C-alpha positions in Angstrom: -0.2 -42.7 18.2 1.9 -40.2 20.5 2.0 -37.9 18.0 -1.6 -37.5 17.6 -1.8 -34.7 20.2 0.5 -32.5 18.7 -0.6 -32.8 15.2 -3.9 -32.2 15.9 -3.2 -28.7 17.7 -1.5 -27.4 14.3 -4.3 -29.2 12.4 -7.4 -27.8 13.6 -6.7 -24.0 14.0 -5.9 -24.3 9.9 -9.6 -25.9 9.5 -11.1 -23.6 11.8 -9.9 -20.3 10.5 -12.2 -19.7 8.3 -15.2 -20.5 10.3 -13.7 -18.4 12.8 -13.2 -15.8 10.5 -17.3 -15.9 9.3 -18.4 -15.8 13.1 -16.6 -12.6 13.6 -18.6 -9.2 12.9 -16.8 -7.2 10.1 -15.6 -4.6 12.5 -14.2 -7.4 14.7 -12.5 -9.3 11.4 -11.0 -5.5 10.5 -9.4 -5.6 14.2 -7.9 -8.7 13.6 -6.7 -7.8 10.8 -4.8 -5.1 12.1 -3.6 -7.1 15.1 -2.1 -9.3 12.3 -0.3 -6.7 10.5 1.0 -5.2 13.6 2.4 -8.7 14.6 3.8 -9.5 11.1 1.1 -12.3 11.0 0.8 -12.4 7.0 -0.6 -15.6 6.7 -3.3 -14.5 9.0 -3.6 -11.1 7.4 -4.6 -12.8 4.0 -7.0 -15.3 5.2 -9.0 -12.6 6.8 -8.6 -10.0 3.8 -11.4 -11.5 1.6 -13.6 -11.0 4.5 -13.0 -7.4 4.7 -13.8 -6.5 0.7 -16.3 -3.6 0.8 -15.7 -2.6 4.5 -15.3 1.3 5.3 -11.6 0.3 6.1 -10.7 -1.8 3.1 -8.1 0.5 1.8 -5.8 -0.2 5.0 -6.1 -3.8 4.9 -4.7 -3.3 1.5 -2.2 -0.9 2.5 -1.2 -3.5 5.3 -0.6 -6.4 2.6 1.4 -4.1 0.3 3.4 -2.7 2.9 6.0 -5.9 3.9 7.3 -6.3 0.1 7.0 -2.5 -0.7 10.7 -2.1 -1.6 10.3 -5.3 -4.5 6.9 -4.7 -5.1 5.9 -4.3 -8.9 5.8 -0.1 -9.7 2.3 -1.3 -11.3 0.9 -2.7 -8.5 1.5 0.7 -6.0 0.6 2.7 -8.4 -3.1 1.0 -8.7 -3.2 1.4 -5.2 -2.7 5.0 -4.9 -4.7 5.6 -8.0 -8.1 3.5 -6.8 -7.5 5.4 -3.6 -6.2 8.8 -4.3 -6.3 12.0 -2.4 -7.2 9.9 0.7 -4.8 9.7 3.9 -4.0 5.8 3.5 -2.8 6.8 0.2 -0.5 9.8 1.0 0.8 7.1 3.6 1.8 4.8 1.2 3.1 7.1 -0.9 5.1 8.3 1.6 6.5 4.9 2.2 7.3 3.8 -1.0 9.2 7.3 -1.6 11.5 6.6 1.0 12.0 2.6 -0.7 12.7 4.7 -3.9 15.1 6.7 -2.8 17.3 3.8 -0.9 17.6 2.3 -4.2 18.0 5.6 -6.1 15.0 4.6 -8.6 15.2 8.4 -8.9 13.6 8.5 -12.1 10.3 7.1 -10.7 10.7 9.1 -7.2 10.5 11.9 -9.3 7.3 11.1 -10.8 5.8 10.6 -7.7 7.1 13.2 -5.3 5.2 16.0 -6.5 2.1 14.2 -5.7 2.7 13.8 -2.1 0.9 16.4 -0.3 2.6 16.9 3.0 6.7 16.2 2.0 8.5 15.5 5.5 11.9 16.4 6.0 13.2 13.3 5.3 11.8 13.0 1.5 12.5 16.8 0.9 16.3 15.8 1.6 16.0 12.9 -1.2 14.2 15.2 -3.5 17.4 17.3 -3.1 19.5 14.1 -3.3 17.9 13.2 -6.7 18.4 16.7 -8.4 22.0 16.1 -7.6 22.1 12.8 -8.9 21.2 14.4 -12.4 23.1 17.1 -12.4 21.2 20.0 -11.1 23.0 22.9 -11.2 20.8 24.9 -8.3 20.4 21.9 -5.8 23.3 23.3 -3.9 21.6 26.8 -3.7 18.1 25.8 -2.7 19.9 23.5 -0.2 22.0 26.3 1.5 19.4 27.6 3.6 19.0 24.0 5.5 22.6 24.5 7.0 21.7 27.0 9.8 18.0 25.8 10.0 18.3 21.8 10.2 20.3 21.4 13.1 19.5 17.7 13.9 18.9 16.0 10.2 17.4 12.6 9.6 20.2 10.2 7.7 19.0 11.2 4.3 19.7 14.8 4.6 23.7 13.9 5.4 25.0 13.7 1.9 23.3 17.0 1.0 24.7 19.1 3.5 28.1 17.4 3.4 28.1 18.3 -0.6 27.9 21.6 0.4 31.2 21.1 2.3 32.5 19.6 -0.7 31.5 22.3 -3.0 32.8 24.9 -0.8 29.3 26.7 -0.4 29.9 25.9 3.3 33.8 27.4 4.9 34.9 26.9 8.4 32.9 30.3 9.6 29.9 28.7 8.5 30.5 25.2 10.2 31.4 26.9 13.7 28.2 29.3 13.5 26.3 25.5 13.0 28.2 24.3 15.6 27.1 27.3 18.0 23.4 26.9 16.8 23.3 23.4 18.1 24.8 23.8 21.2 22.3 26.7 22.0 19.6 24.4 21.1 21.1 21.4 23.2 21.5 19.3 20.5 25.1 18.2 21.6 25.2 14.9 19.6 24.7 16.4 16.3 27.0 19.6 16.9 29.7 17.1 17.8 29.1 15.1 14.9 29.0 18.9 12.7 32.8 19.1 14.4 33.9 16.7 11.6 32.7 19.0 8.8 36.1 21.4 10.0 39.7 21.7 8.2 42.1 19.6 10.1 43.5 22.5 11.5 40.4 23.8 13.5 39.0 20.0 14.0 39.1 19.4 18.2 40.1 15.5 19.2 36.7 14.0 19.9 37.9 13.2 23.3 38.7 17.0 24.2 35.1 18.1 22.7 33.3 16.0 24.9 34.9 17.0 27.9 34.0 20.8 27.0 30.1 19.2 26.7 30.6 17.3 30.4 33.2 19.3 32.6 33.3 23.3 31.3 34.6 24.7 33.9 37.6 22.8 34.7 38.5 22.6 31.0 38.2 26.4 31.3 40.4 26.4 33.9 43.3 24.3 32.0 43.2 27.0 29.3 45.9 28.8 28.4 47.3 32.8 29.3 46.6 33.5 26.0 44.9 31.5 23.3 44.2 34.0 20.9 45.9 32.3 18.1 44.3 28.9 18.1 40.5 29.5 16.4 39.6 26.1 17.8 40.4 26.8 21.6 38.8 30.0 21.1 35.2 28.3 19.5 35.6 25.8 21.8 36.0 27.9 24.8 32.9 29.8 23.7 31.0 26.9 24.1 32.5 25.6 27.2 31.0 29.1 28.4 27.6 28.5 27.0 27.5 25.0 29.0 28.6 26.4 32.3 25.8 29.5 31.8 23.0 26.6 31.4 23.9 25.8 35.2 25.4 28.9 36.1 25.0 32.2 34.2 26.9 34.0 37.2 29.8 31.6 36.7 30.0 31.7 33.5 30.2 35.7 33.0 33.2 35.5 35.6 34.4 33.2 33.5 34.5 35.1 30.4 35.6 38.1 32.2 38.8 36.5 32.5 39.8 34.7 29.6 37.5 37.2 27.1 40.6 38.8 26.0 41.7 36.1 24.3 38.6 35.8 22.3 38.0 37.9 19.1 34.6 40.0 19.5 32.5 37.7 17.3 33.2 34.8 19.4 32.8 36.7 23.0 29.5 38.6 21.7 27.7 35.2 21.2 29.3 34.1 24.4 27.6 37.1 26.1 24.3 36.4 24.0 24.4 33.0 25.7 25.1 34.1 29.2 22.4 36.7 28.7 19.7 34.3 27.0 20.3 31.7 30.5 19.9 34.9 32.6 17.1 36.2 31.4 15.2 32.8 31.2 15.8 32.8 35.1 14.7 36.4 35.7 18.3 37.2 37.1 18.5 41.1 37.0 21.8 40.9 35.3 20.3 39.6 32.0 20.2 43.2 30.2 23.8 43.6 31.4 25.2 40.7 29.9 23.0 41.1 26.5 24.5 44.7 26.0 27.8 43.1 26.2 26.9 41.3 23.4 26.6 44.6 21.0 24.7 44.0 18.0 26.0 40.7 17.4 23.4 38.4 15.7 21.0 36.7 17.8 19.5 33.4 17.2 15.4 33.5 17.5 15.5 32.3 21.0 17.9 34.7 22.1 16.2 37.9 20.6 13.2 36.5 22.1 14.4 36.4 25.6 16.2 40.1 24.6 12.9 41.6 24.8 11.5 39.4 27.4 14.4 40.3 30.0 13.4 44.3 28.9 9.6 43.6 29.7 10.5 41.9 32.6 12.0 45.5 34.2 9.7 47.5 31.7 12.5 49.1 29.9 10.6 50.3 26.8 13.2 51.7 24.9 14.9 47.9 24.7 12.0 46.3 24.1 11.7 49.0 21.0 15.1 48.4 20.2 15.4 44.7 20.5 12.3 44.0 18.5 13.4 46.5 15.8 16.4 44.5 15.6 14.7 41.0 15.0 14.9 39.2 11.6 11.9 40.6 9.8 9.5 37.4 9.4 9.9 37.0 13.7 9.2 40.2 14.3 6.0 40.0 12.0 4.6 37.6 14.6 1.7 38.5 17.0 3.4 38.9 20.1 6.4 40.9 18.9 3.9 43.1 16.9 1.9 43.4 20.4 5.0 44.1 22.5 6.2 46.9 19.9 2.9 48.6 19.6 3.3 48.8 23.2 6.7 50.1 23.1 5.8 53.1 20.8 2.9 53.9 23.4 5.3 54.1 25.9 7.2 56.6 23.8 4.8 58.9 22.8 4.3 57.1 19.1 0.4 56.8 19.6 -0.2 56.7 15.7 2.3 54.0 15.3 1.3 52.2 18.0 -2.2 52.1 17.1 -1.1 50.9 13.6 0.4 47.9 14.8 -2.2 46.9 17.1 -4.9 47.4 14.3 -2.8 44.5 12.4 -3.3 41.9 14.6 -6.4 43.0 16.2 -9.7 40.8 15.8 -7.6 37.8 15.7 -9.1 34.9 17.8 -5.7 34.7 20.3 -3.9 36.3 23.1 -2.3 38.8 21.6 -5.3 39.5 18.8 -7.5 40.0 22.2 -5.1 42.2 23.7 -4.8 44.8 20.6 -8.4 44.7 20.8 -8.2 46.2 24.0 -5.3 48.7 23.5 -7.7 50.2 20.9 -10.7 50.1 23.1 -12.5 47.5 20.8 -12.4 44.4 23.6 -13.2 41.0 22.6 -16.7 39.8 21.6 -17.9 36.2 19.5 -18.4 37.1 15.7 -22.0 36.5 14.8 -22.9 33.3 14.4 -23.3 31.3 11.1 -26.7 29.4 10.5 -26.4 25.8 11.5 -25.6 23.4 9.1 -28.7 22.2 7.2 -29.7 18.4 7.2 -28.5 18.1 4.1 -25.0 19.9 4.1 -24.7 17.1 7.3 -25.6 14.4 5.0 -23.1 15.8 2.2 -20.0 15.6 5.0 -21.2 12.3 6.3 -20.5 11.0 2.8 -17.1 12.4 2.3 -15.0 9.0 2.4 -12.5 10.7 5.0 -14.9 11.4 7.3 -16.7 8.1 7.3 -13.7 6.4 7.7 -12.6 8.8 10.7 -15.7 7.9 12.3 -15.2 4.1 11.9 -12.1 4.6 13.4 -13.6 6.4 16.4 -16.4 3.7 16.6 -13.6 1.1 17.0 -12.2 3.3 19.6 -9.1 3.7 17.3 -8.7 7.4 18.2 -5.1 8.1 16.6 -6.1 6.9 13.1 -9.7 8.5 13.0 -7.6 11.5 14.1 -5.2 11.4 11.4 -8.6 10.7 9.2 -10.5 13.7 10.5 -7.5 16.0 10.0 -6.9 15.0 6.1 -10.6 15.2 5.5 -10.4 18.6 7.0 -8.2 20.0 4.7 -10.0 21.2 1.8 -13.7 21.8 3.1 -15.3 24.9 3.0 -16.3 26.8 6.0 -19.9 25.3 5.8 -18.5 22.1 5.7 -16.4 22.5 8.6 -19.1 23.6 10.6 -21.6 20.4 9.8 -18.3 18.3 10.1 -18.0 20.0 13.7 -21.7 19.3 14.2 -21.4 15.6 13.2 -18.5 15.3 15.5 -20.4 17.0 18.6 -23.1 14.3 17.8 -20.5 11.4 18.2 -19.2 12.6 21.4 -16.0 13.5 19.4 -15.5 17.0 21.0 -11.6 17.5 20.5 -12.5 16.9 16.4 -15.3 18.8 16.5 -13.0 22.0 18.0 -10.6 21.1 15.3 -12.7 21.9 12.6 -14.7 24.4 13.9 -11.4 26.3 14.5 -10.4 26.0 10.9 -13.2 28.4 9.6 -12.2 31.5 8.1 -15.5 33.7 7.6 -18.3 31.8 8.6 -17.8 31.0 12.8 -19.7 29.3 15.4 -18.0 29.9 18.3 -20.2 28.0 20.4 -18.9 24.7 18.8 -15.2 26.3 18.6 -15.3 26.7 22.4 -17.5 23.6 23.3 -18.7 23.3 26.8 -20.2 19.9 27.4 -20.2 18.3 30.3 -22.3 20.9 32.1 -24.2 18.6 34.7 -20.7 18.2 36.0 -18.9 20.9 35.2 -21.3 24.0 36.3 -22.3 22.7 39.8 -18.5 21.7 40.6 -17.5 25.1 39.5 -20.2 27.0 41.7 -19.4 24.5 44.7 -15.6 26.1 44.6 -16.9 29.7 43.9 -14.7 29.6 40.4 -15.7 31.3 37.3 -16.6 28.9 34.9 -15.4 30.7 31.9 -11.9 30.1 33.2 -12.6 26.3 34.3 -13.9 25.3 30.8 -10.9 27.5 29.2 -8.7 25.6 31.2 -10.2 22.2 30.4 -10.3 22.9 26.9 -6.5 23.8 26.7 -6.3 20.4 29.4 -7.9 17.7 27.2 -10.2 18.7 25.1 -12.7 17.5 26.8 -11.7 14.1 26.0 -12.8 11.7 29.1 -10.1 9.5 28.4 -7.1 11.8 27.3 -4.0 10.6 29.0 -0.9 12.7 28.5 2.7 11.5 27.8 3.7 12.3 31.8 0.9 10.1 33.3 -2.0 13.0 33.8 -5.4 12.2 33.2 -9.3 12.8 32.2 -11.0 15.7 31.7 -8.9 18.1 33.8 -5.5 16.1 33.3 -4.9 14.9 36.5 -1.3 13.3 37.8 -2.3 10.4 40.1 -0.2 11.9 42.9 -2.6 15.0 42.5 -5.8 13.2 42.4 -4.5 11.0 45.5 -3.9 14.0 47.6 -6.8 15.8 46.7 -9.0 13.0 47.2 -7.8 12.7 50.8 -8.1 16.4 51.6 -12.1 16.5 50.6 -12.4 12.8 51.7 -13.2 10.9 49.1 -14.0 7.6 50.6 -12.4 4.3 48.7 -10.7 6.4 46.2 -9.0 4.3 43.5 -6.7 5.5 40.6 -9.2 3.8 37.9 -11.7 6.5 38.8 -10.0 9.5 37.8 -11.2 8.9 34.2 -15.1 9.3 35.6 -15.9 12.5 34.6 -18.0 13.4 38.1 -14.9 12.4 39.6 -12.5 14.3 37.8 -13.9 17.2 37.4 -14.6 17.4 41.6 -11.0 16.8 41.9 -9.8 19.1 39.1 -12.1 22.0 40.4 -10.9 21.3 44.3 -7.5 21.5 42.9 -8.1 24.7 40.9 -9.2 26.2 44.2 -7.0 25.6 46.7 -4.2 26.7 44.3 -6.3 29.9 43.6 -6.7 30.5 47.3 -2.4 29.7 47.5 -1.8 32.5 45.1 -3.5 35.8 45.9 -6.8 34.3 43.8 -5.4 35.6 40.6 -6.3 33.2 37.7 -2.8 33.6 35.8 -0.8 32.8 38.5 -3.5 29.4 39.5 -2.9 28.8 35.6 0.7 28.8 35.3 0.4 26.7 38.5 -1.9 24.2 37.1 0.6 23.3 34.4 3.9 23.6 36.2 3.2 23.7 40.1 2.6 26.2 42.6 6.0 26.7 43.9 7.4 27.7 40.1 4.1 30.2 39.6 5.2 31.8 42.8 9.0 31.8 41.7 8.0 33.2 38.5 7.0 36.4 39.8 9.1 39.8 40.1 10.3 41.9 42.8 7.6 44.9 41.7 4.1 44.9 40.6 4.3 43.1 37.0 1.0 43.2 34.4 -0.6 39.6 33.9 0.5 39.9 29.9 4.3 40.6 30.8 4.3 37.7 34.0 2.5 35.2 30.9 5.0 36.4 28.2 8.2 35.8 30.4 7.2 31.9 31.7 10.4 30.5 31.2 8.9 27.4 30.4 7.7 27.6 26.6 4.9 24.9 26.9 3.6 26.7 30.2 4.0 30.1 28.6 1.7 28.9 25.8 -0.8 27.2 27.9 -1.1 30.4 30.3 -1.6 32.4 27.0 -4.3 30.1 25.9 -6.0 29.2 28.6 -6.5 32.8 29.4 -7.5 33.9 25.6 -10.1 30.5 26.0 -11.6 31.9 29.2 -12.6 35.4 27.7 -14.3 33.4 24.6 -16.2 31.3 27.3 -17.1 34.3 29.0 -18.5 36.6 26.1 -20.6 32.8 25.4 -22.1 32.5 28.6 -22.6 36.4 29.5 -23.2 37.9 26.2 -21.3 40.5 26.9 -17.9 42.4 25.6 -14.8 40.7 27.2 -11.6 42.7 28.4 -8.7 40.3 28.3 -6.5 42.9 30.3 -8.8 42.8 32.9 -8.8 39.5 33.7 -4.7 39.3 33.3 -4.3 42.2 36.0 -1.2 42.8 37.8 0.9 40.3 39.7 1.7 41.2 43.0 5.4 41.0 43.7 7.2 38.5 45.6 6.8 38.8 49.2 7.2 35.3 50.8 3.9 36.2 52.9 1.2 34.9 50.5 -0.9 32.3 51.5 0.2 28.9 50.8 -0.7 25.3 51.4 2.5 23.5 52.1 2.0 20.1 50.7 0.2 21.7 47.6 1.5 19.2 44.7 
């Protein structure tokens, strides 16, 4: 009798499990099945599966059932699933998983039959496809793999056999290996760079400990170099890499060291080292940046180094160097809207008006930062395009019936935003403009504002900018903006970039809510305005978040000359950085934005300011001039108004 209680604890759940499953709603059953799949409880998943036949998300349950044994599954079983759910997101996901297993087992014939059916191959599978071709003796496979050598700097595991085949076949020699290592150092992919040293010929391969010393303590290592090391390629290359590592912390010290040792280096090695010093100096807005770039001569530059060479010239308004640097860019880089615009500006500064206007016309009308600036240069200014007719009831019904849309809406209803967003994005891929506008309206009605914007952003000919630039939460935002004397177009432009109007949004650094407030910032502002009994749990409340966010915007704006470009930069990267990025002379707002050192903040400021003119056009119904909003950034003086403890 003493064993009775333990036995009952085991048996009762087994008898009750079907009853409990019946007691759950279908959505609750699905969530329980999802939990079972995530925790590896296959027995529970199998018990729940029969109850979910006919559920909108039934395919996911099938997927979870197949996944654990996928590597040993009968191909007919997997192909039957793919056939039933062809062109769906979950079929793409299973095919990706299956192809990975087929490649591991080197079942290349089956891999080759399924791989072309994949809509979006990742780099791992692309390399496995190259492996398959190599295994079958395709003579062109290494030709197709060669471009990966200098672009795939941190490859996934399946790419290494392909890269190593280039070495074995002597398609890649020592010069190309060192070029790859330089690219990896420049991208700060140090572990990958150290691994790439294994591809060097033995006469040039440094000891692992020595290479790590160059990475960790470059200055002492440089000090131990012999007075003349010109005959030792490994030492020359390591010296260039040590200069690059030193420049990341102290470009001036790196320049001094390169002056001392440059006589032992070959011209290409020395030129690359100077380009790296110039890059780091340009990102710090040092006045020597242009001179150090000149020391590099016409040496080939990475895309990042080439872009910062232009930015350094913009910073000092050296339009001749802007022109020359962009004209030396690779064609695909020079064709980007930013460099088309700045080359046009350089031509205009040099009196080549017709050439400038030809370039501006290439990008004018594009709904982005540089498209609007090109409009301004041509005297066209920016207005929202004609509004497309709203979706009809029939169009809304047709789009609502699309399986991917139904699945996405179901996920959103279950508060599974990540899964819903993936289904939504997949469903948008093949939609017409009319379908996209209907999808956007459907998302608005269900409160999924980010998905509404995602759909409206994709239209090509028929547009509705009131959907592309949604302005929800008007009862909270407009009074708050008015109370803080803020331009509501700027407030909405910033909110759109921060959260896409998802009140529960949370960033990977802990920022929360519509205006993505950091906990310390929210607490500081709450104390500043005397908000009683404030607790962090209130940050996601729309009214509280907007109150705190707009108050912070005003305080930042007032501390930065009431300039929205500076304040936008400060909102993203902090007020002290926004001040530090000013120049010693007045600077166009567009140049200030272009020369922000942080990639994220630079992109953020451009998008916030671009958003703001479209909101202003919608709110005011008048053409907008982005250049006027960007204005001129006053030089650093040290006397600007500031709040010392502003976070």
